[in-house]
Backbone as XML, in Angstrom:
<?xml version="1.0"?>
<chain id="A" units="angstrom">
  <residue number="1" name="MET">
    <atom name="N" x="-78.420" y="-54.935" z="0.788"/>
    <atom name="CA" x="-79.232" y="-53.737" z="0.652"/>
    <atom name="C" x="-79.327" y="-53.062" z="2.025"/>
  </residue>
  <residue number="2" name="TYR">
    <atom name="N" x="-79.309" y="-51.762" z="2.035"/>
    <atom name="CA" x="-79.416" y="-51.030" z="3.277"/>
    <atom name="C" x="-80.638" y="-50.118" z="3.220"/>
  </residue>
  <residue number="3" name="THR">
    <atom name="N" x="-81.001" y="-49.522" z="4.348"/>
    <atom name="CA" x="-82.164" y="-48.645" z="4.415"/>
    <atom name="C" x="-81.717" y="-47.199" z="4.333"/>
  </residue>
  <residue number="4" name="ASP">
    <atom name="N" x="-82.385" y="-46.425" z="3.524"/>
    <atom name="CA" x="-82.054" y="-45.015" z="3.338"/>
    <atom name="C" x="-83.352" y="-44.287" z="3.030"/>
  </residue>
  <residue number="5" name="HIS">
    <atom name="N" x="-83.766" y="-43.400" z="3.904"/>
    <atom name="CA" x="-85.041" y="-42.707" z="3.723"/>
    <atom name="C" x="-84.866" y="-41.243" z="3.355"/>
  </residue>
  <residue number="6" name="LYS">
    <atom name="N" x="-83.633" y="-40.815" z="3.084"/>
    <atom name="CA" x="-83.413" y="-39.412" z="2.728"/>
    <atom name="C" x="-83.981" y="-39.137" z="1.334"/>
  </residue>
  <residue number="7" name="PRO">
    <atom name="N" x="-84.638" y="-37.984" z="1.142"/>
    <atom name="CA" x="-85.139" y="-37.624" z="-0.189"/>
    <atom name="C" x="-83.999" y="-37.213" z="-1.113"/>
  </residue>
  <residue number="8" name="CYS">
    <atom name="N" x="-84.317" y="-37.062" z="-2.376"/>
    <atom name="CA" x="-83.355" y="-36.618" z="-3.378"/>
    <atom name="C" x="-82.814" y="-35.244" z="-2.976"/>
  </residue>
  <residue number="9" name="ALA">
    <atom name="N" x="-81.509" y="-35.084" z="-3.003"/>
    <atom name="CA" x="-80.879" y="-33.817" z="-2.630"/>
    <atom name="C" x="-81.093" y="-32.734" z="-3.682"/>
  </residue>
  <residue number="10" name="VAL">
    <atom name="N" x="-81.514" y="-33.114" z="-4.891"/>
    <atom name="CA" x="-81.701" y="-32.150" z="-5.967"/>
    <atom name="C" x="-83.130" y="-31.604" z="-5.984"/>
  </residue>
  <residue number="11" name="CYS">
    <atom name="N" x="-84.139" y="-32.516" z="-5.910"/>
    <atom name="CA" x="-85.522" y="-32.060" z="-6.042"/>
    <atom name="C" x="-86.399" y="-32.371" z="-4.836"/>
  </residue>
  <residue number="12" name="GLY">
    <atom name="N" x="-85.916" y="-33.170" z="-3.872"/>
    <atom name="CA" x="-86.679" y="-33.463" z="-2.671"/>
    <atom name="C" x="-87.649" y="-34.625" z="-2.785"/>
  </residue>
  <residue number="13" name="SER">
    <atom name="N" x="-87.695" y="-35.289" z="-3.923"/>
    <atom name="CA" x="-88.591" y="-36.429" z="-4.116"/>
    <atom name="C" x="-88.042" y="-37.667" z="-3.426"/>
  </residue>
  <residue number="14" name="PRO">
    <atom name="N" x="-88.916" y="-38.655" z="-3.150"/>
    <atom name="CA" x="-88.429" y="-39.915" z="-2.587"/>
    <atom name="C" x="-87.472" y="-40.602" z="-3.559"/>
  </residue>
  <residue number="15" name="VAL">
    <atom name="N" x="-86.613" y="-41.450" z="-3.032"/>
    <atom name="CA" x="-85.685" y="-42.215" z="-3.862"/>
    <atom name="C" x="-85.934" y="-43.702" z="-3.675"/>
  </residue>
  <residue number="16" name="GLU">
    <atom name="N" x="-85.564" y="-44.473" z="-4.690"/>
    <atom name="CA" x="-85.596" y="-45.928" z="-4.613"/>
    <atom name="C" x="-84.160" y="-46.413" z="-4.569"/>
  </residue>
  <residue number="17" name="LEU">
    <atom name="N" x="-83.937" y="-47.513" z="-3.884"/>
    <atom name="CA" x="-82.607" y="-48.112" z="-3.836"/>
    <atom name="C" x="-82.546" y="-49.255" z="-4.823"/>
  </residue>
  <residue number="18" name="GLN">
    <atom name="N" x="-81.506" y="-49.278" z="-5.643"/>
    <atom name="CA" x="-81.306" y="-50.341" z="-6.613"/>
    <atom name="C" x="-79.886" y="-50.864" z="-6.469"/>
  </residue>
  <residue number="19" name="ALA">
    <atom name="N" x="-79.733" y="-52.153" z="-6.714"/>
    <atom name="CA" x="-78.403" y="-52.748" z="-6.630"/>
    <atom name="C" x="-77.470" y="-52.063" z="-7.613"/>
  </residue>
  <residue number="20" name="ARG">
    <atom name="N" x="-76.286" y="-51.734" z="-7.159"/>
    <atom name="CA" x="-75.280" y="-51.087" z="-8.013"/>
    <atom name="C" x="-74.730" y="-52.125" z="-8.987"/>
  </residue>
  <residue number="21" name="THR">
    <atom name="N" x="-74.673" y="-51.778" z="-10.249"/>
    <atom name="CA" x="-74.151" y="-52.697" z="-11.257"/>
    <atom name="C" x="-72.929" y="-52.089" z="-11.913"/>
  </residue>
  <residue number="22" name="GLY">
    <atom name="N" x="-71.948" y="-52.904" z="-12.181"/>
    <atom name="CA" x="-70.730" y="-52.441" z="-12.857"/>
    <atom name="C" x="-69.874" y="-51.565" z="-11.970"/>
  </residue>
  <residue number="23" name="GLY">
    <atom name="N" x="-68.654" y="-51.321" z="-12.395"/>
    <atom name="CA" x="-67.736" y="-50.499" z="-11.626"/>
    <atom name="C" x="-67.849" y="-49.027" z="-11.940"/>
  </residue>
  <residue number="24" name="GLY">
    <atom name="N" x="-68.121" y="-48.717" z="-13.195"/>
    <atom name="CA" x="-68.233" y="-47.322" z="-13.608"/>
    <atom name="C" x="-67.020" y="-46.516" z="-13.207"/>
  </residue>
  <residue number="25" name="ASP">
    <atom name="N" x="-67.232" y="-45.253" z="-12.837"/>
    <atom name="CA" x="-66.128" y="-44.397" z="-12.430"/>
    <atom name="C" x="-65.960" y="-44.394" z="-10.916"/>
  </residue>
  <residue number="26" name="ARG">
    <atom name="N" x="-66.661" y="-45.264" z="-10.226"/>
    <atom name="CA" x="-66.601" y="-45.315" z="-8.767"/>
    <atom name="C" x="-65.850" y="-46.562" z="-8.294"/>
  </residue>
  <residue number="27" name="VAL">
    <atom name="N" x="-64.807" y="-46.910" z="-8.957"/>
    <atom name="CA" x="-64.070" y="-48.136" z="-8.665"/>
    <atom name="C" x="-63.441" y="-48.099" z="-7.276"/>
  </residue>
  <residue number="28" name="ALA">
    <atom name="N" x="-63.028" y="-46.945" z="-6.795"/>
    <atom name="CA" x="-62.297" y="-46.854" z="-5.537"/>
    <atom name="C" x="-63.198" y="-46.649" z="-4.321"/>
  </residue>
  <residue number="29" name="GLU">
    <atom name="N" x="-64.480" y="-46.971" z="-4.400"/>
    <atom name="CA" x="-65.362" y="-46.793" z="-3.254"/>
    <atom name="C" x="-64.975" y="-47.741" z="-2.129"/>
  </residue>
  <residue number="30" name="ALA">
    <atom name="N" x="-65.258" y="-47.329" z="-0.911"/>
    <atom name="CA" x="-64.925" y="-48.151" z="0.251"/>
    <atom name="C" x="-65.756" y="-49.423" z="0.282"/>
  </residue>
  <residue number="31" name="ASP">
    <atom name="N" x="-67.039" y="-49.351" z="-0.085"/>
    <atom name="CA" x="-67.917" y="-50.519" z="-0.065"/>
    <atom name="C" x="-68.707" y="-50.564" z="-1.362"/>
  </residue>
  <residue number="32" name="PRO">
    <atom name="N" x="-68.250" y="-51.299" z="-2.360"/>
    <atom name="CA" x="-68.919" y="-51.318" z="-3.656"/>
    <atom name="C" x="-70.285" y="-52.013" z="-3.646"/>
  </residue>
  <residue number="33" name="THR">
    <atom name="N" x="-70.687" y="-52.604" z="-2.524"/>
    <atom name="CA" x="-71.980" y="-53.272" z="-2.467"/>
    <atom name="C" x="-73.118" y="-52.329" z="-2.090"/>
  </residue>
  <residue number="34" name="VAL">
    <atom name="N" x="-72.813" y="-51.101" z="-1.708"/>
    <atom name="CA" x="-73.845" y="-50.150" z="-1.316"/>
    <atom name="C" x="-74.749" y="-49.865" z="-2.516"/>
  </residue>
  <residue number="35" name="ASP">
    <atom name="N" x="-76.062" y="-49.852" z="-2.259"/>
    <atom name="CA" x="-77.031" y="-49.650" z="-3.331"/>
    <atom name="C" x="-76.987" y="-48.236" z="-3.893"/>
  </residue>
  <residue number="36" name="GLU">
    <atom name="N" x="-77.487" y="-48.106" z="-5.103"/>
    <atom name="CA" x="-77.545" y="-46.830" z="-5.795"/>
    <atom name="C" x="-78.887" y="-46.165" z="-5.493"/>
  </residue>
  <residue number="37" name="ARG">
    <atom name="N" x="-78.866" y="-44.857" z="-5.233"/>
    <atom name="CA" x="-80.090" y="-44.106" z="-4.954"/>
    <atom name="C" x="-80.617" y="-43.530" z="-6.259"/>
  </residue>
  <residue number="38" name="ILE">
    <atom name="N" x="-81.855" y="-43.870" z="-6.629"/>
    <atom name="CA" x="-82.472" y="-43.405" z="-7.866"/>
    <atom name="C" x="-83.692" y="-42.562" z="-7.520"/>
  </residue>
  <residue number="39" name="CYS">
    <atom name="N" x="-83.725" y="-41.321" z="-7.976"/>
    <atom name="CA" x="-84.849" y="-40.419" z="-7.714"/>
    <atom name="C" x="-86.096" y="-40.933" z="-8.438"/>
  </residue>
  <residue number="40" name="THR">
    <atom name="N" x="-87.253" y="-40.863" z="-7.768"/>
    <atom name="CA" x="-88.501" y="-41.335" z="-8.358"/>
    <atom name="C" x="-89.184" y="-40.276" z="-9.215"/>
  </residue>
  <residue number="41" name="ASN">
    <atom name="N" x="-88.675" y="-39.067" z="-9.228"/>
    <atom name="CA" x="-89.248" y="-37.986" z="-10.027"/>
    <atom name="C" x="-88.662" y="-38.040" z="-11.440"/>
  </residue>
  <residue number="42" name="PRO">
    <atom name="N" x="-89.484" y="-38.380" z="-12.448"/>
    <atom name="CA" x="-88.953" y="-38.485" z="-13.809"/>
    <atom name="C" x="-88.456" y="-37.157" z="-14.375"/>
  </residue>
  <residue number="43" name="ASP">
    <atom name="N" x="-88.895" y="-36.033" z="-13.815"/>
    <atom name="CA" x="-88.471" y="-34.720" z="-14.303"/>
    <atom name="C" x="-87.228" y="-34.189" z="-13.583"/>
  </residue>
  <residue number="44" name="CYS">
    <atom name="N" x="-86.723" y="-34.929" z="-12.611"/>
    <atom name="CA" x="-85.538" y="-34.506" z="-11.865"/>
    <atom name="C" x="-84.322" y="-34.507" z="-12.797"/>
  </residue>
  <residue number="45" name="PRO">
    <atom name="N" x="-83.450" y="-33.516" z="-12.677"/>
    <atom name="CA" x="-82.236" y="-33.480" z="-13.504"/>
    <atom name="C" x="-81.375" y="-34.729" z="-13.366"/>
  </residue>
  <residue number="46" name="THR">
    <atom name="N" x="-81.442" y="-35.424" z="-12.232"/>
    <atom name="CA" x="-80.644" y="-36.636" z="-12.053"/>
    <atom name="C" x="-81.129" y="-37.772" z="-12.946"/>
  </residue>
  <residue number="47" name="ASN">
    <atom name="N" x="-82.361" y="-37.697" z="-13.440"/>
    <atom name="CA" x="-82.918" y="-38.726" z="-14.318"/>
    <atom name="C" x="-82.939" y="-38.318" z="-15.781"/>
  </residue>
  <residue number="48" name="ASN">
    <atom name="N" x="-82.428" y="-37.135" z="-16.076"/>
    <atom name="CA" x="-82.456" y="-36.625" z="-17.445"/>
    <atom name="C" x="-81.078" y="-36.546" z="-18.075"/>
  </residue>
  <residue number="49" name="GLY">
    <atom name="N" x="-80.122" y="-37.282" z="-17.525"/>
    <atom name="CA" x="-78.790" y="-37.331" z="-18.109"/>
    <atom name="C" x="-77.933" y="-36.119" z="-17.813"/>
  </residue>
  <residue number="50" name="GLU">
    <atom name="N" x="-78.398" y="-35.207" z="-16.963"/>
    <atom name="CA" x="-77.597" y="-34.046" z="-16.613"/>
    <atom name="C" x="-76.528" y="-34.476" z="-15.614"/>
  </residue>
  <residue number="51" name="ASP">
    <atom name="N" x="-75.437" y="-33.770" z="-15.569"/>
    <atom name="CA" x="-74.322" y="-34.122" z="-14.692"/>
    <atom name="C" x="-74.587" y="-33.603" z="-13.296"/>
  </residue>
  <residue number="52" name="VAL">
    <atom name="N" x="-75.406" y="-34.333" z="-12.541"/>
    <atom name="CA" x="-75.739" y="-33.979" z="-11.169"/>
    <atom name="C" x="-75.346" y="-35.164" z="-10.297"/>
  </residue>
  <residue number="53" name="ASN">
    <atom name="N" x="-74.476" y="-34.943" z="-9.323"/>
    <atom name="CA" x="-73.955" y="-36.043" z="-8.509"/>
    <atom name="C" x="-74.597" y="-36.146" z="-7.135"/>
  </residue>
  <residue number="54" name="ALA">
    <atom name="N" x="-75.647" y="-35.393" z="-6.857"/>
    <atom name="CA" x="-76.203" y="-35.385" z="-5.493"/>
    <atom name="C" x="-77.641" y="-35.881" z="-5.466"/>
  </residue>
  <residue number="55" name="VAL">
    <atom name="N" x="-77.813" y="-37.180" z="-5.465"/>
    <atom name="CA" x="-79.180" y="-37.714" z="-5.346"/>
    <atom name="C" x="-79.472" y="-37.950" z="-3.926"/>
  </residue>
</chain>
């Protein structure tokens, strides 16, 4: 796990780091162990299934 204090790039809310699970469509990443950034705002488009790639 690494430290990342940047807010969500879509809505500006804080983010939580969660362990990345599965390969998904990001199989060719340089470091697959890097945690996934999850926005804490439930109303953010990144949490509503919209195709937004900038958390």
